[in-house]
N, C-alpha and C positions, 0 to 999 in steps of 0.2 A: 962456630960462634954462637949458633943458636942454642946449643947445649950449655954454653957458658951463661947466656942469658937466662936460661931456664933455671940453672943452678942458683944464679944470683937472686932470681925471683924467690926460689925456695928458702934461701937463706933469709932474705928479707922477711918473709912471711913468718918463719920460725922465730926470727928476732922479735917481731911485732907481738907474737903470741907470747913469748917468753916475758917480754916487757909487761904485757897485760897481766900475765899470771903473777909477776912480781908485784904489781901494784895491788892485785887482789890479796896476795899474802900480806903486804904491808897493812892493809885495812883491817884484815882479820886479826893480826897481831896486836894492833892498837885496841881493838875491842876486847880481846882476851886479857891484855894488860889492866885495862879500866875496869873490867868486870871482876877480875881477881883482887884488884886493890880495893873495890867497893865492897864486895860480898865475900872475900876469902877464896883461897884456892882449892877448895873441895867442890868439884863440880856437882855432887850429888846433894850439897846443900846450897848451891848457888845457881839458880835457873838461868840467870843471864850468862854466867860462864859455861854451863852445860850446852847452851845453845850456840855459843861462840865456838866451842870445841867441836860441836857437831858440823857446824859450817865449814870449819877448817878441815875436817876429815872429808866432807863432801868434796872439797876442792883439792884433795890429795896432798895436804900439807903434812910434811914428816913429823912424827910424834915428837922428835927432838926439838923441833921449833915450837911446838905446842907447849911442851913442858918448860922450856926456857921463858917463854911468854908468861906463863902462870907464875913462875917464880920471880920474874921481874915485877910483876904486879903485886905479889905479896911481900916483896922487898928482900927475898932470898938471894936474888942476884942484882947487882947494879944495873940500872938502865934509865932511860929517859921517862919522865913523868908526862902524861898527856892530860890535857883539860878539854872539856867539851864546850863548844860555842856554836851558836846558831846565827846564822845570817839570813837576810831577807832582801828579796828584790822583785823585779818585773822582767818578764820576757816580751816577746812580740805580742801585739794585740792586747798588752795589759795582763797576761797571764802572770799570776802570782807564784812566786817561788820561794821556797823555804830551803835552805842548805844547812845540814848538821855536819860539824867537823870535830875531830880530835887532833889536837896539835900540840907541840911543845914550844911553839912560837906563834903567839897570837898575831903579832905585827906582820910576820911573813904571810900568814894565812889569810888575813883580811886584805891584804895588798893583792894576793894572788886571785881571791875570789872577785874583788872589785875590778881588777884587770880583765878577768873573763867575761864578766857582765859587760862591761864597756866595749871590748873587742868584738863581741858576738851578738850585738844588738839590743842588749838589756841594760838595766841599770840598778845599782844598789838602792835600797830604801831604809829608812830609819827603823829601828828595832820596834816591833809591834805593828808596823804597817800592813803586812800581809798575814801574819801568823794566825790572826783572828778568824781567817777564812777556813782554816783548817781544825778539825777536831782531832785531839790526840787520843788514839785508841791503841789497845793491844790486838794483834792479829796472830791467830794460830791456824796453820795449814795442814790438814788431814788428808791423805790419799783416799780417794773414794772407794776404789776396789769394788769389793762386794757388799760394802756396808749399806745398811738401809738408812735413807735420809731422815726419816722421822725419828729413828732411835738414835742417830748422832745428835739431832737437833735436842731431844730430851736429855740426853747425857750432857751436852754443852750447857744447856740451861742449869740443869742440876749442879754442874761444875762451877757456876757463877758467872757464865758468858751473858752478853747482852743480846746477841743476835748470831745467825749463821746463814751463810749464802753458799750456793753451789757454783763452782767456777769451771766452765768448759766441760762439765760432766766428768772432770778428772779429780778435782779437789773440793773438799769442804772448807770454807773460810770462816772460822770462829772469830767474832769480834767480841772484845771485852773492854771494860773501863780500863783507861791507861794504867792505873795503879794495880789493877787486878790481873794483869797478864800472867805473872808467874804463879799466882795462886790457881788460876783456872788451868794453866799448863800442867801444874802438878796434880790437879784432880783428874784430868783427862789421862794423864800417864798412868796413874793409879787404876784407872777404870779399863786400862788396857789398850788404848788407843795409840797408834803410831803416829808421831808428829814429824812432818816433813819440815816444818819451819815454824818459828815463833818470834815474834819481833814487836817493838813498840813502834807505831806508824803514825802518819797523819792523813786524814781523809778529809778531802775538801768538801765544804758545805755547798758549794756552786762551782760551776765550770765555765770555761770560756771557749767559744768555738775558735779553732785554731787551723782548720784546713788550709787556709789560703797562705798561712806562714809556717806550715809544718816543717819543711826542710830547715829553715833557719832556726826555728824554736828547738827542734830536737837537736841540732847541732850545738846550740847553746847549752842545753841539758847534758849533752854527751861530754862536753869540755869540762863543765863543773864536776861531773862524776869521775872525770879523768884526773882531777886535781888531787895530788897525793894526800892531802890532809881532809879531804872531803869523805865522808862515810855514807851519806844519804842525801838525795835531792827530791823534794816534793813539789809537784806543780799542778795547778788546777785547769789544765787544758783539756779540751774535747776535740779529739781527731778521730774522723770516721775510720771504720775498718779498712775500707778501700784504699784511703789515702796511706794509712799506716803500712798496709801490705806493700803499696808502691815503694815506700821509703825502705822497708826492709829487704826489697829485691834488688835495691840499687847497689 
């Protein structure tokens, strides 16, 4: 009997992992479709598409899936059209939350997002209520390796970046103006730098202490991120490293 229980547990874990992988694939496919629709199907000429394809490959998405998604975006294959929407709300302790979604059904998505906010202790807000708390920026991540920090900083500034920070001694995080991301990305690639990731992001201007509500807040954010139509979730929480480590170990 114990063997049966163990096998059941293994199947359950594999099923959960497969479901999570499926959600990741769905989100990446949507990004590829929208990127190809807006900038064309040539990844060499379309930085947003190039990064989406890179993300797909990092997640072991089959090339056939990538190619079909590109063709759907360019109209070579029939498929669903996705539109971008942004939703705003509050979590525990008044933490500001911005949700970015790609969806083929706005009514379904807004209902799903509102339900998650309500069920897990947050609430939706009017458009513009919290988005002003975040600066929209471009973020390029470069593996540190043996690179010299000063040299990378100079190269980033020459490429058009605004700032650079070192993250955990493993990565350089290059920040750009929101509209300049792809220009800076292209310049850094031409300079020979390996790019781990490049994305448009939101940086909070201020943060809210949330140690006392960390489990509930992170559960709310996790559920929002788990929503099929949601691509990214941003929040201006400040949770101490010790509390976060405790959450991750649970």
